[in-house]
VOPAGU-2260 file (C-alpha; in pm, 1 decimal, decimal comma):
REM VOPAGU-2260
SITE   aa  ch    i         X         Y         Z
SITE  UNK   A    0    2405,0   19838,1    5092,9
SITE  UNK   A    1    2280,0   20158,5    4930,9
SITE  UNK   A    2    2187,7   20015,1    4590,4
SITE  UNK   A    3    2008,3   19717,6    4737,4
SITE  UNK   A    4    1811,0   19928,2    4982,2
SITE  UNK   A    5    1708,6   20154,8    4697,1
SITE  UNK   A    6    1580,1   19861,6    4492,5
SITE  UNK   A    7    1385,0   19735,2    4791,8
SITE  UNK   A    8    1222,2   20072,6    4850,4
SITE  UNK   A    9     951,5   20014,9    4585,1
SITE  UNK   A   10     786,4   19706,5    4433,9
SITE  UNK   A   11     869,8   19637,0    4065,3
SITE  UNK   A   12     541,6   19789,4    3945,3
SITE  UNK   A   13     635,6   20114,9    4122,6
SITE  UNK   A   14     962,3   20145,3    3926,5
SITE  UNK   A   15     778,2   20036,7    3609,9
SITE  UNK   A   16     507,6   20301,1    3651,6
SITE  UNK   A   17     763,9   20572,8    3722,1
SITE  UNK   A   18     970,7   20471,8    3418,7
SITE  UNK   A   19     668,9   20455,9    3187,6
SITE  UNK   A   20     534,6   20793,0    3305,8
SITE  UNK   A   21     874,9   20957,1    3264,1
SITE  UNK   A   22     916,3   20808,1    2915,4
SITE  UNK   A   23     572,9   20922,0    2795,9
SITE  UNK   A   24     632,9   21274,3    2927,2
SITE  UNK   A   25     977,7   21296,0    2766,3
SITE  UNK   A   26     871,5   21148,6    2429,9
SITE  UNK   A   27     566,9   21376,0    2409,2
SITE  UNK   A   28     797,4   21678,8    2432,0
SITE  UNK   A   29    1032,5   21563,2    2153,2
SITE  UNK   A   30     806,2   21348,8    1933,2
SITE  UNK   A   31     875,0   21541,7    1607,1
SITE  UNK   A   32    1242,2   21439,8    1639,3
SITE  UNK   A   33    1135,0   21075,4    1662,8
SITE  UNK   A   34     923,3   21108,2    1348,5
SITE  UNK   A   35    1200,3   21281,6    1155,6
SITE  UNK   A   36    1477,4   21041,3    1253,2
SITE  UNK   A   37    1254,6   20751,2    1140,6
SITE  UNK   A   38    1190,3   20915,4     802,5
SITE  UNK   A   39    1561,0   20990,0     755,6
SITE  UNK   A   40    1653,9   20632,6     841,4
SITE  UNK   A   41    1416,4   20464,4     592,4
SITE  UNK   A   42    1477,6   20688,9     291,1
SITE  UNK   A   43    1727,9   20580,9      24,0
SITE  UNK   A   44    1978,6   20840,6     -90,9
SITE  UNK   A   45    1884,9   20993,4    -425,6
SITE  UNK   A   46    2125,3   20983,6    -717,2
SITE  UNK   A   47    2208,4   21284,9    -932,0
SITE  UNK   A   48    1935,2   21343,9   -1188,2
SITE  UNK   A   49    1661,5   21160,4    -996,8
SITE  UNK   A   50    1326,9   21339,7   -1012,7
SITE  UNK   A   51    1162,6   21384,4    -672,9
SITE  UNK   A   52     821,9   21221,4    -633,2
SITE  UNK   A   53     587,2   21461,3    -444,7
SITE  UNK   A   54     426,4   21161,3    -270,1
SITE  UNK   A   55     769,2   21037,9    -154,0
SITE  UNK   A   56     974,2   21347,6     -64,0
SITE  UNK   A   57    1345,0   21324,0      10,5
SITE  UNK   A   58    1492,6   21502,9     312,8
SITE  UNK   A   59    1845,6   21642,6     305,6
SITE  UNK   A   60    1864,2   21716,7     679,8
SITE  UNK   A   61    1664,2   21740,4     999,9
SITE  UNK   A   62    1562,3   22101,2     929,3
SITE  UNK   A   63    1476,2   22017,7     567,7
SITE  UNK   A   64    1244,8   21742,5     696,1
SITE  UNK   A   65    1078,9   21980,1     943,8
SITE  UNK   A   66    1008,9   22245,0     679,4
SITE  UNK   A   67     885,9   22000,3     413,5
SITE  UNK   A   68     657,0   21804,8     649,0
SITE  UNK   A   69     515,7   22120,8     807,5
SITE  UNK   A   70     471,4   22279,2     464,5
SITE  UNK   A   71     286,6   21979,5     320,9
SITE  UNK   A   72      81,3   21871,7     621,6
SITE  UNK   A   73      95,4   22158,4     867,8
SITE  UNK   A   74     241,8   22141,4    1217,7
SITE  UNK   A   75      20,2   21842,3    1299,3
SITE  UNK   A   76     210,9   21645,2    1036,3
SITE  UNK   A   77     508,8   21645,7    1274,6
SITE  UNK   A   78     295,6   21451,1    1521,2
SITE  UNK   A   79     169,1   21180,8    1283,9
SITE  UNK   A   80     136,8   20844,3    1458,5
SITE  UNK   A   81     205,7   20994,3    1801,4
SITE  UNK   A   82     -73,8   20808,1    1984,7
SITE  UNK   A   83      62,2   20471,8    1876,7
SITE  UNK   A   84     418,8   20580,0    1949,5
SITE  UNK   A   85     332,7   20689,9    2303,3
SITE  UNK   A   86     143,7   20365,1    2363,5
SITE  UNK   A   87     455,4   20180,0    2250,7
SITE  UNK   A   88     679,1   20397,5    2468,9
SITE  UNK   A   89     459,2   20344,8    2774,6
SITE  UNK   A   90     430,9   19967,2    2731,7
SITE  UNK   A   91     797,5   19915,6    2643,5
SITE  UNK   A   92     927,5   20123,1    2933,9
SITE  UNK   A   93     679,0   19974,8    3181,6
SITE  UNK   A   94     786,8   19624,4    3077,7
SITE  UNK   A   95    1156,4   19717,1    3077,2
SITE  UNK   A   96    1166,4   19883,5    3417,6
SITE  UNK   A   97     944,6   19610,4    3567,1
SITE  UNK   A   98    1179,5   19334,3    3454,5
SITE  UNK   A   99    1491,7   19542,9    3524,4
SITE  UNK   A  100    1394,3   19602,6    3886,8
SITE  UNK   A  101    1283,6   19238,2    3920,3
SITE  UNK   A  102    1607,4   19085,0    3789,3
SITE  UNK   A  103    1814,5   19330,5    3995,3
SITE  UNK   A  104    1624,9   19234,1    4310,5
SITE  UNK   A  105    1688,0   18867,1    4232,8
SITE  UNK   A  106    2055,1   18942,2    4173,9
SITE  UNK   A  107    2093,0   19118,2    4509,7
SITE  UNK   A  108    1897,1   18842,5    4681,5
SITE  UNK   A  109    2124,3   18564,5    4560,8
SITE  UNK   A  110    2459,7   18739,9    4514,2
SITE  UNK   A  111    2738,6   18574,7    4709,9
SITE  UNK   A  112    2964,6   18875,0    4764,9
SITE  UNK   A  113    2811,5   19206,0    4883,1
SITE  UNK   A  114    2868,5   19519,7    4681,3
SITE  UNK   A  115    2747,9   19698,6    4371,5
SITE  UNK   A  116    2726,4   19484,3    4054,5
SITE  UNK   A  117    3011,3   19504,4    3805,0
SITE  UNK   A  118    2974,1   19674,7    3467,6
SITE  UNK   A  119    2940,9   19335,0    3294,5
SITE  UNK   A  120    2670,0   19233,2    3541,3
SITE  UNK   A  121    2481,0   19560,2    3490,7
SITE  UNK   A  122    2489,7   19502,1    3113,0
SITE  UNK   A  123    2368,8   19143,8    3153,0
SITE  UNK   A  124    2082,0   19242,3    3383,5
SITE  UNK   A  125    1976,0   19514,9    3140,9
SITE  UNK   A  126    1994,3   19274,6    2845,6
SITE  UNK   A  127    1769,1   19019,5    3017,1
SITE  UNK   A  128    1514,9   19288,5    3106,0
SITE  UNK   A  129    1527,1   19433,3    2754,5
SITE  UNK   A  130    1473,4   19094,7    2588,8
SITE  UNK   A  131    1168,9   19019,5    2804,2
SITE  UNK   A  132    1024,4   19365,1    2733,9
SITE  UNK   A  133    1077,2   19336,1    2356,5
SITE  UNK   A  134     895,7   19003,7    2333,1
SITE  UNK   A  135     587,0   19167,5    2484,0
SITE  UNK   A  136     585,7   19501,9    2305,7
SITE  UNK   A  137     740,3   19475,4    1957,1
SITE  UNK   A  138     402,3   19458,7    1770,8
SITE  UNK   A  139     328,2   19815,7    1882,2
SITE  UNK   A  140     669,8   19928,2    1754,8
SITE  UNK   A  141     606,9   19765,1    1415,4
SITE  UNK   A  142     269,1   19938,3    1376,4
SITE  UNK   A  143     408,7   20274,7    1490,6
SITE  UNK   A  144     703,5   20259,6    1249,4
SITE  UNK   A  145     466,6   20175,9     963,9
SITE  UNK   A  146     243,7   20472,7    1058,3
SITE  UNK   A  147     538,2   20713,3    1077,1
SITE  UNK   A  148     663,2   20619,2     729,6
SITE  UNK   A  149     325,0   20630,9     552,3
SITE  UNK   A  150     235,4   20927,2     332,7
SITE  UNK   A  151     -48,8   21151,9     441,9
SITE  UNK   A  152    -281,1   20993,4     183,9
SITE  UNK   A  153    -203,0   20636,0     295,9
SITE  UNK   A  154    -197,3   20703,4     670,4
SITE  UNK   A  155    -433,3   20487,1     878,6
SITE  UNK   A  156    -516,3   20434,4    1244,5
SITE  UNK   A  157    -341,6   20178,0    1464,6
SITE  UNK   A  158    -597,7   19900,1    1412,6
SITE  UNK   A  159    -610,1   19947,9    1034,5
SITE  UNK   A  160    -229,9   19961,0    1014,0
SITE  UNK   A  161    -201,2   19642,3    1220,8
SITE  UNK   A  162    -448,1   19471,1     984,0
SITE  UNK   A  163    -239,5   19588,2     687,8
SITE  UNK   A  164      70,1   19429,2     843,6
SITE  UNK   A  165    -117,1   19103,9     916,8
SITE  UNK   A  166    -253,6   19092,7     560,3
SITE  UNK   A  167     101,7   19111,9     425,7
SITE  UNK   A  168     314,3   18817,8     318,9
SITE  UNK   A  169     424,7   18737,8     676,0
SITE  UNK   A  170      73,8   18716,3     824,3
SITE  UNK   A  171      42,2   18759,9    1199,8
SITE  UNK   A  172     415,6   18702,6    1242,1
SITE  UNK   A  173     463,4   19032,5    1056,6
SITE  UNK   A  174     379,4   19207,1    1385,5
SITE  UNK   A  175     706,4   19065,2    1516,9
SITE  UNK   A  176     917,8   19176,6    1219,6
SITE  UNK   A  177    1258,1   19288,3    1335,1
SITE  UNK   A  178    1240,8   19077,7    1652,5
SITE  UNK   A  179    1594,8   18947,5    1603,5
SITE  UNK   A  180    1726,0   19299,2    1550,7
SITE  UNK   A  181    1526,3   19415,6    1853,3
SITE  UNK   A  182    1672,8   19139,2    2067,9
SITE  UNK   A  183    2020,7   19236,9    1952,4
SITE  UNK   A  184    1931,3   19599,0    2026,0
SITE  UNK   A  185    1861,2   19520,9    2391,2
SITE  UNK   A  186    2227,4   19611,3    2425,5
SITE  UNK   A  187    2114,7   19974,6    2375,1
SITE  UNK   A  188    1910,1   20009,0    2698,2
SITE  UNK   A  189    2155,8   19767,6    2855,7
SITE  UNK   A  190    2445,7   20003,2    2775,4
SITE  UNK   A  191    2230,9   20305,4    2866,6
SITE  UNK   A  192    2125,0   20190,3    3213,7
SITE  UNK   A  193    2449,3   20005,5    3280,3
SITE  UNK   A  194    2641,7   20324,8    3200,8
SITE  UNK   A  195    2391,8   20526,8    3407,3
SITE  UNK   A  196    2447,5   20313,1    3717,2
SITE  UNK   A  197    2825,8   20303,2    3663,8
SITE  UNK   A  198    2854,9   20679,7    3604,7
SITE  UNK   A  199    2636,0   20739,2    3907,7
SITE  UNK   A  200    2877,3   20551,7    4136,4
SITE  UNK   A  201    3174,3   20734,8    3980,4
SITE  UNK   A  202    3034,9   21088,4    3968,4
SITE  UNK   A  203    2808,2   21078,3    4275,8
SITE  UNK   A  204    2949,2   20807,4    4506,6
SITE  UNK   A  205    2727,5   20710,8    4799,4
SITE  UNK   A  206    2433,9   20916,9    4675,5
SITE  UNK   A  207    2108,4   20718,7    4651,6
SITE  UNK   A  208    1886,4   21004,8    4527,9
SITE  UNK   A  209    1995,2   21241,8    4253,0
SITE  UNK   A  210    1878,1   21595,6    4192,9
SITE  UNK   A  211    1693,0   21675,5    3866,3
SITE  UNK   A  212    2001,2   21824,2    3700,1
SITE  UNK   A  213    2224,9   21534,0    3804,4
SITE  UNK   A  214    1977,9   21273,6    3676,0
SITE  UNK   A  215    1937,1   21463,8    3346,3
SITE  UNK   A  216    2314,8   21481,3    3295,0
SITE  UNK   A  217    2372,2   21112,1    3363,0
SITE  UNK   A  218    2074,9   21009,0    3147,2
SITE  UNK   A  219    2192,1   21219,0    2853,3
SITE  UNK   A  220    2552,9   21098,8    2874,7
SITE  UNK   A  221    2462,2   20730,4    2898,5
SITE  UNK   A  222    2212,7   20748,5    2609,8
SITE  UNK   A  223    2455,9   20929,5    2378,8
SITE  UNK   A  224    2712,8   20653,9    2433,1
SITE  UNK   A  225    2458,3   20377,9    2367,0
SITE  UNK   A  226    2323,1   20548,0    2052,0
SITE  UNK   A  227    2663,9   20593,7    1889,5
SITE  UNK   A  228    2753,2   20228,4    1951,7
SITE  UNK   A  229    2425,6   20083,8    1821,4
SITE  UNK   A  230    2313,9   20325,1    1543,2
SITE  UNK   A  231    2366,2   20077,8    1251,6
SITE  UNK   A  232    2138,8   19826,8    1425,4
SITE  UNK   A  233    1878,7   20098,4    1491,5
SITE  UNK   A  234    1877,4   20193,8    1121,3
SITE  UNK   A  235    1847,6   19825,8    1019,1
SITE  UNK   A  236    1558,7   19766,0    1258,7
SITE  UNK   A  237    1364,3   20066,3    1124,3
SITE  UNK   A  238    1424,2   19942,2     768,4
SITE  UNK   A  239    1286,7   19600,2     860,8
SITE  UNK   A  240     970,6   19735,1    1019,8
SITE  UNK   A  241     880,0   19992,2     751,9
SITE  UNK   A  242     757,1   19937,3     397,1
SITE  UNK   A  243    1040,7   19827,2     164,7
SITE  UNK   A  244    1196,3   20107,1     -45,4
SITE  UNK   A  245    1088,1   20145,3    -411,2
SITE  UNK   A  246    1411,7   19979,8    -529,8
SITE  UNK   A  247    1293,0   19654,0    -368,4
SITE  UNK   A  248     969,8   19656,9    -577,4
SITE  UNK   A  249     759,5   19554,5    -277,3
SITE  UNK   A  250     994,5   19275,0    -166,5
SITE  UNK   A  251    1034,0   19286,3     211,9
SITE  UNK   A  252    1370,7   19243,7     382,6
SITE  UNK   A  253    1427,1   18905,8     547,8
SITE  UNK   A  254    1671,7   19015,4     817,5
SITE  UNK   A  255    1869,5   19310,5     950,6
SITE  UNK   A  256    2189,8   19189,4     780,2
SITE  UNK   A  257    2007,9   19212,1     446,4
SITE  UNK   A  258    1899,4   19568,6     531,6
SITE  UNK   A  259    2259,1   19665,5     609,2
SITE  UNK   A  260    2382,8   19509,7     283,7
SITE  UNK   A  261    2118,2   19700,7      86,2
SITE  UNK   A  262    2211,0   20030,3     253,8
SITE  UNK   A  263    2585,2   19981,9     196,1
SITE  UNK   A  264    2527,0   19881,4    -169,2
SITE  UNK   A  265    2304,2   20179,9    -251,2
SITE  UNK   A  266    2436,6   20450,5     -18,9
SITE  UNK   A  267    2772,7   20343,7     121,1
SITE  UNK   A  268    2881,4   20240,4     475,8
SITE  UNK   A  269    2833,3   20592,2     617,5
SITE  UNK   A  270    2458,3   20558,4     553,4
SITE  UNK   A  271    2440,7   20306,0     839,1
SITE  UNK   A  272    2459,9   20616,1    1059,7
SITE  UNK   A  273    2196,6   20821,4     875,5
SITE  UNK   A  274    1958,9   21003,8    1103,0
SITE  UNK   A  275    2211,7   20994,1    1386,7
SITE  UNK   A  276    2178,8   21371,8    1443,7
SITE  UNK   A  277    1810,7   21370,7    1545,8
SITE  UNK   A  278    1858,2   21023,9    1698,1
SITE  UNK   A  279    2122,9   21150,3    1940,9
SITE  UNK   A  280    1941,1   21478,8    2007,1
SITE  UNK   A  281    1618,6   21290,2    2075,8
SITE  UNK   A  282    1806,5   21038,6    2292,3
SITE  UNK   A  283    1980,7   21310,6    2492,8
SITE  UNK   A  284    1656,2   21495,5    2564,0
SITE  UNK   A  285    1436,0   21189,7    2618,9
SITE  UNK   A  286    1676,9   21000,3    2841,0
SITE  UNK   A  287    1768,2   21309,1    3039,2
SITE  UNK   A  288    1405,1   21409,6    3095,4
SITE  UNK   A  289    1303,2   21046,0    3152,4
SITE  UNK   A  290    1557,3   20981,1    3427,5
SITE  UNK   A  291    1494,7   21322,7    3584,2
SITE  UNK   A  292    1117,9   21258,9    3588,8
SITE  UNK   A  293    1153,5   20895,1    3692,1
SITE  UNK   A  294    1366,8   20985,4    3994,8
SITE  UNK   A  295    1105,3   21241,2    4108,3
SITE  UNK   A  296     812,8   20999,0    4060,3
SITE  UNK   A  297     997,7   20721,8    4243,8
SITE  UNK   A  298    1064,2   20958,5    4533,9
SITE  UNK   A  299     695,0   21056,1    4534,7
SITE  UNK   A  300     592,3   20689,3    4546,2
SITE  UNK   A  301     833,7   20619,3    4831,0
SITE  UNK   A  302     699,7   20912,3    5034,2
SITE  UNK   A  303     341,5   20804,9    4958,7
SITE  UNK   A  304     412,1   20446,8    5067,6
SITE  UNK   A  305     578,5   20567,9    5387,0
SITE  UNK   A  306     279,0   20788,7    5463,3
SITE  UNK   A  307      34,3   20502,4    5399,0
SITE  UNK   A  308     240,5   20269,0    5619,4
SITE  UNK   A  309     245,9   20530,8    5892,9
SITE  UNK   A  310    -133,4   20576,0    5871,2
SITE  UNK   A  311    -180,6   20199,2    5875,3
SITE  UNK   A  312      46,7   20154,0    6177,5
SITE  UNK   A  313    -144,0   20429,6    6362,4
SITE  UNK   A  314    -473,9   20260,6    6280,8
SITE  UNK   A  315    -340,1   19925,0    6398,2
SITE  UNK   A  316    -213,9   20084,0    6720,2
SITE  UNK   A  317    -554,6   20242,2    6783,4
SITE  UNK   A  318    -728,7   19912,5    6710,0
SITE  UNK   A  319    -494,9   19728,1    6947,2
SITE  UNK   A  320    -550,8   19986,9    7222,4
SITE  UNK   A  321    -928,5   19968,6    7171,7
SITE  UNK   A  322    -923,3   19588,4    7185,4
SITE  UNK   A  323    -714,5   19596,9    7502,5
SITE  UNK   A  324    -952,8   19845,4    7662,9
SITE  UNK   A  325   -1253,7   19631,1    7568,3
SITE  UNK   A  326   -1086,0   19320,5    7705,4
SITE  UNK   A  327   -1002,1   19501,7    8029,5
SITE  UNK   A  328   -1357,6   19628,9    8078,5
SITE  UNK   A  329   -1505,7   19286,9    7998,2
SITE  UNK   A  330   -1279,3   19097,0    8238,0
SITE  UNK   A  331   -1460,0   18961,5    8552,7
SITE  UNK   A  332   -1391,9   19135,6    8886,5
SITE  UNK   A  333   -1243,7   18896,2    9142,1
SITE  UNK   A  334   -1418,4   18908,6    9482,3
SITE  UNK   A  335   -1194,0   18852,4    9779,6
């Protein structure tokens, strides 16, 4: 079976390393979009007559955010918190792809009827992998979100920001704020990779290795679908993990339903999709580049492993021939 043989071609850490490397590369290229979509998602819509606070600027659009941030902080302001974000991206994707390849291997090992998994099965496998990854990596996401939404004057390093979160009202558990929303949001990568595998069998049947353009197209299409379906949850999660808006007077949200209620009350239902422009653009680029890069790295690993196995088999053959020659020369000569 093509899918099963592909999954057996590398150990889980090989797929995890390829996925993490591809994600870091892709997110480095489009990081300003990540920063801007986070800022757009946490801001509360201004009412007519409100005076803008210079320390808390309001952004009307993606381009407005780019110009205001660059004008106030320079180009480097568009990369605020990037080190923490990339650490989060690397750890989350390593954990996700590790568990995804592991649970898929287990599925193929114990499945009763041969064949590719159904769409429902693909979604379930992705959800299990996503939940396991989130449990391990959400503290980094909390710290990164806090860094991205801090003003230039209040911005701190990762360790200082983590201490600030811990010193808050939730204590150490504050590093896991938004865990419930994150666990619900495992449907996002689940939909993404489930759709990727399903579209792959539909658009490129029987093909185990995709070209760069094919992988980019499938990655972009699957991520766009997942983003549209889960955007309200993404907005709620960001609201949970950032500082509460001024209207809350420092009172943190208790759950993602409360965030959604606050957004609808102050901005209307359409605000649950705020920031969807840069979110989709970022998702299209990141997922496309990620899957394109991941496929190439996986292929490189497979070729490397085959080469190492070939070298090892040659060495073993030489060792066996040498041992046989030594045994032959050491054997006693029979005298007739």
